[in-house]
N, C-alpha and C positions, 0 to 999 in steps of 0.2 A: 151562618151566613153558608148555602152550599155551591160545591160548582152551577150546578144546574138551575139555580134564580136569574131572572135576570136582571140584568148591572149594567147599568153606564156606568164611566170613565168620563170626568171631567175634568181637562186638561184646563184648570186656571186656577191664577197665585192672588189674582184679587181679591180683596174681602168683601169685595159688595155685590160684583159679577158673583162672586162663588154663588154667595147665598142667595141670588134670586135666578139663577139658573140649577142651582140645587134645585132650590126650594121647588118650581115652576117642575123641574123634569121629572120631580116625584110623585108631584100631588097629579100631572097631566097623562104619565106614560105609567104611572105604578111601578114602578123599578127602582129597587136597590139603588143609591148612588154612591162610587166610587168618587172623593177628588184628587190628585193631581196638579203638582202645583210646577211638576217639568215634565218632558219628555223622558225621564230616569222612571219618573217613578208610572208613568204609561205603561210604559215595559213589564216594569214590574209584576202590573196587576193583572196584566195580558201574559204573562209567563202561567198566570193560575187561572185568570177566565177569561181563556181563547177567545170566546164567541162573545163579546160584548162588545157594546155599540160605545164607542169614541166619538164624546162629543168637545170639542174644540174653539177658541177662541182665540184668533189669534194676535189682535188690540190689543193687548197687554204685554206684548213681548217681543222683544227686539231682532228676533230670531226668527226665519218660516220653520216656527214648531210644527204646523199642518204637515208641510214637505216630510218635517222629518220624523214623523211619527205614522204614514201615511209608509214613506221607503225601509221602517219596519214591518208594517204589516205585508206589506208587498215581498217581503228578504223571505220572510218567516212562510208563505202563504197560507193566513189567516183571513176567514175569512168575517170576519167583525164588520158591520157599517160604523164608516165613520164622516161625522157633520161636521165642517170647517169654516165660521160664521169669520169674517176676514179674507185678508190676500195673503195666496199662496199659490206654488210650485206645484203643491199635485194637482193631478191632472183631472180634466172636471167627469171624463166619463170613469170615475174610478171612487171615487170620495165624491160626497151633497156637498156643494159651499152657497155660501148665503152670504151676501155686500151686509157688508157691518151697518149699511144702514135700517136693512129689512128689519120691521117691527118685532119682536120677541114672537109673541102671539103668530101669526102667519111662518116664524120660523119651528115653530113646536106643530103646526097645522101640518106641516110639511111634511115632518120627520115622522109624524104619527101615521099618513098615509102611508108614505113610503114603507112603513114596519106592517104595514095593514091591519092598526087599532081604524077604531070605528068609536064614532058615538055610540053607537048599540052598544058592540059589544064590554066599551068601560062602564056601559051603562050593566050592563048583564055581567060582571064581575063584582064579587059578593066583597063590604069595605063594613069596618067594624062601623058601628052609630058613630063613636069616636073615633077618630080620624090620627092618626099620628103625624105631628108633626114636627120635623127633625129638628132641634135645639140651634142647633152648629147653621142652618139657614134662616133664621128665623134674626134679621138687624134689627138693633136699637134707632127708634123714631116713625116704620111702622103704626099705622095704625086699626086697630082694631074692630073691621069691622062685623064680627062678632063675636060673641065671648069667648076666652080661650082656659083652658081648662088643665089641674092637675091630677094625676093619678096616681092617687092615696091604696094598694091596693085593688078591690073593688070597687072604690068609693071619687068620684072625677070632682075635683075642688076645684071653683071657678076663683083664676088670678086676674083674671081682667077680664074688662066689660067691653061690650059694644062699645066703641069713640076712643075708648083710652090710646093714646102715645106707649109706644110700647120700649121702656127709658133701660138706659146700658144699666143701672144701676140693680134692675131685678133679673135681669142676663148673667149679671157680675156672678148674683146673690144664687141661681139654677145650678153655674154651672161650678159654683164652690159646691154645691149638693150633689151635685154631679148628675142629673134629672139632664136625663136626652132627648125628652119628646114632651113638645106641649100635644095638645088637642081639642080639634073644635069638632063640632056635628058635623057626621061626614055627608047631609047638602050642605054646605054653605063652605067647603072645601074650595070650590074654585074659583069661589068670590073671594074669601081669601087672598088667594095668590095676584085675584088684577086687583085689587084697592091700595096699591101700595103707595109710594109717590105721582104715579102713573096719574091717577084718581084726581091727587089733590090740585097737578100739573095741569089735567086740563079744568079744570073749575079755574083757577086760577086764571085761564087763557079764557074765559068768559067775557066777552065783551058787555054782555047783560047780566052780570051779576051785581048785585043792589053793592052800597057802600057798607051797610052794617055785616053784609054777607062777605064779602071782599075785607073788610076789618080780620074780621072770625077765623076764613079759610088761611089769611095772609098767615095768621099769629099761630094758624096749627098748622102751614108749614115750615113756620117757622123756628119748632120747637121738632120738630121732626129731621130738618139740620143737624139742628144742633146736638141732637141725642148720637146722631150716626156721626158727625164730625168729631164728636168726644172721645169718641171710641175707637173708630177706624179711623179718625186723618179725615181730611177733605176730597174723597174723590170722587171721580165722574159720571157717576150715579146720582154725587148730593149735589154737584156743584149743576146738573139740570135743573133742580126745585130752586137750587140756592137762587141763580139766574132768573124763575118763573116767578121767588120770591120779592127779589133788586125792582124786576118791574113793575108786580105790582104794587108796591111799595110805589111806585114813579105815579105809575091809576092815583093812588089813595093821595099824596100830595098836588095833584092835580088838581082832583075832584073835590077838595078841602078847603071849604070859605078862609077860615079860620084859625088858630091855635086855640082857643074855646071852642070847636066843633067837633075836631079829634079829642081835646083829651076826653068830654065829656062820653065820648062813646066808646073809649077805651079801658075806663073803667074795673071793668071782671076780668081782662085781662091779665099777662103773669107780669112783672114788672120787668122784668130783664127784655120784653117782647113790648112794652110802652114804653120803656127807655130806648130803643133802638128804633123803635118809628116817631119818632119825637126829634131823636138827633138827625136822621132823617129830613122829615120837614122841615127844623128851624134853620139846619143849615145850607138845603132846599133857597132856600127865602135869603139867607146871607150871602149866599155866591151869586145868586142873582143881582146882589147889589152892588159885588164890586170889579172895579171896573178889569182885572184878570182872569173875570171866572163864566165858566164857557161849560156846556153840558156835560160833556167828556171829565169836567170836574162835579158835576153834581152827581155822575151813575161814580165816579171814583168812589166820592162821598159818601153814597147810600153800601157803597159794600161793603165800606167803612165801619157805614154803623150798624149792619149788618153783623160782621166776624167778631166787633171789638173787644165784645166780653162770653166772646165764645167758649173760654174756658172755663167758664164760670158757672157753675151745677146747681145754682140752686138762688131765688133770688138774692134772699140777703146776704151772701156775699158780693152781690153789685152796689149794695149802698152805702160802700166807707169809701169814705173821701180825704182823708188823712193814714199818713202811715200812723201818727201816734193814735189812731182808736185801734187800729187794728189790732196793733200791738196789747191794744187794754181791752180788747176782747176776751170772750171765751172759746173761744174758736182754736178746732188742736193748730197744731202746730204746723201742721199740713198744708188747713188751710188755709192760715192765715199767710202762710209762704205763696201759697195760686194766688192770692189776691194783690199782695203786695207785687209780683210779676206778673200778672196774669194778660199788661199790656207786650213785654216782650216774647211771651208763651202765644200769644193770639197770633201775632209778628209769624214768627216761624211758620206757623201750621197753615199760615195764610200764603208765605212766599216758596210754598209749594205749590201751587196752584197756578198753573199758566197759563187761567181762562181766562184768571182777576186781572184789574185793570192793573197796569204797574207802577206799583206806587204807592198802589192799597197798605201797602207791608207796613212804612215807614210811617202813615197815616196812625195807623193802630197802634206801632210800639208807642211815637210821642204822644198819643191821646189825654195825656197825664202830668205836658208837659217836661218831661226828664225824656231826652235824648235816648237812653240805652229801655226805655223800658221795665224799669227795674222799681218802682216807687208808684206814688199815689200825690209825695207831695214837695217834687222837688221841679223847679220853676225854671229852665235854662231857655239860653240862649243863643238863637239856630235852628229852633223848630220850621218844619216846614207850614208855611201859609196857608194851609187844608188843615195842616193839627192846630193851628188858631183858632180858625174861626169851631173844628169841631171840642176843641176845651170848652169856650163859649158857650154854642148850642148842648151839651153836655150839662153845662152849667143850667141853664137858663131851663134844660129839658126835668131835669133834678125836682128845680126849683115848682117847675106848673104840675109835676105831680105828686109833691106835695101838698099844694096847697086843694089842686082837685081831689083829693086821698082824705082831706082837712072839712071837705068843704067850704073853703076861703076862696074869697074871689082873687083871683088872680090879680095884684099892685103893677103892672105894666112900669107904670112910669118911676114906682120907687126903687123894682128887681135893676131896672136899667142904670142910674146911679149906682146899687149897686157893686154890677159888675162895673162900668165905670171907672170907681173909681179902683176897683180890685186889679184893677189891668189898665192901672196908668200906665202901658210899657210902650215905647213907642214902637214895637215893633207887631203891638198890637195894633195901636193904632191906624200905620201902614196898611196892614192890615185886615181890618174893620169895616164895615161902613159905616156913616153917622148911623148912631143907633136907635132911631125910632123906627124901627121895623111896624110895620102896617099890616103884620097877622097879629 
């Protein structure tokens, strides 16, 4: 790194936005990226690289960091361009200010234009056949629109193929090995940075998407959200996709004539996704039948179904139904603890997200019948009505998946008798409708 190389200092502390801004600015403007989480760190960089470009998103801060950086630049008579996204008191005739709702692509185009970077100049600049993508700017949950490679000496070995979802486990493994870059064929680099969550969201919002394609696209969106949330927590950009996925689930529920149709079309998807979708479907039909049910309850229930197993990283971990089965299993102790506590852990993650319907975390924490969410086997009095609906829906979904996987016909009447006997409890009788469900 030399002082003469072009550099962009990004002031951003949110890991999802740091990755999105970092990779886009790196690939589009071909400059080295320096990440700062605080104004003090920006100042430290400017003391060394005084001609750097500074890029700030004020949305993630409670103070006007844009104005504070401008004040330092102005006081020290620096000539570095400053671009600020969001509200700031910095003068618009000195810095370039973008509305927080402006699309990133338009922001990048404006930045490039002001820096006199054209498509022609970008095309003219030489790049290696395999373009390096900094690992620190690659998020779990992103889809590979083209293969990604790992460099080994002069060789490039394919590590992810087209269509793969980048998992947190893979990134953790690469970080342990101190890998700094993954590589992509240079002519696909721009397509890669444009293919993240936004592409999936646009598909989910397409009203002409076929039933089968919607099932598969929602499954991919579900996987992307889970991977990001497990590694980073549920961030703003993650919630944008989660909202689109939940809306897509509502569309699927409305367009599915019966449970048999849904289960028969889900055979190739992951257990975690099938489990989540079936719970949403069954729960929606129960909520329609209870006197207190509303569309708001259905939406809250759908979010609970979407996120309830968020900390369970593999399908096998979601299949345990009792503390005894977990403790007798050959799972490592850390996985046993994760399974037994997954309800409270998932609830804690969800409770931090303001945009998720209020009370969703309560359903998640209580979805195995325990108020504290730290057991699979204890059925307590006083759990919420929606948690009661959830417990029933989850058991129905489990039996439907087992029957489907074993090519058995679901014996609905027998199933209802079993569940009615198991849940012959006053609270359940009050909060569940007559169990002759027509789906």
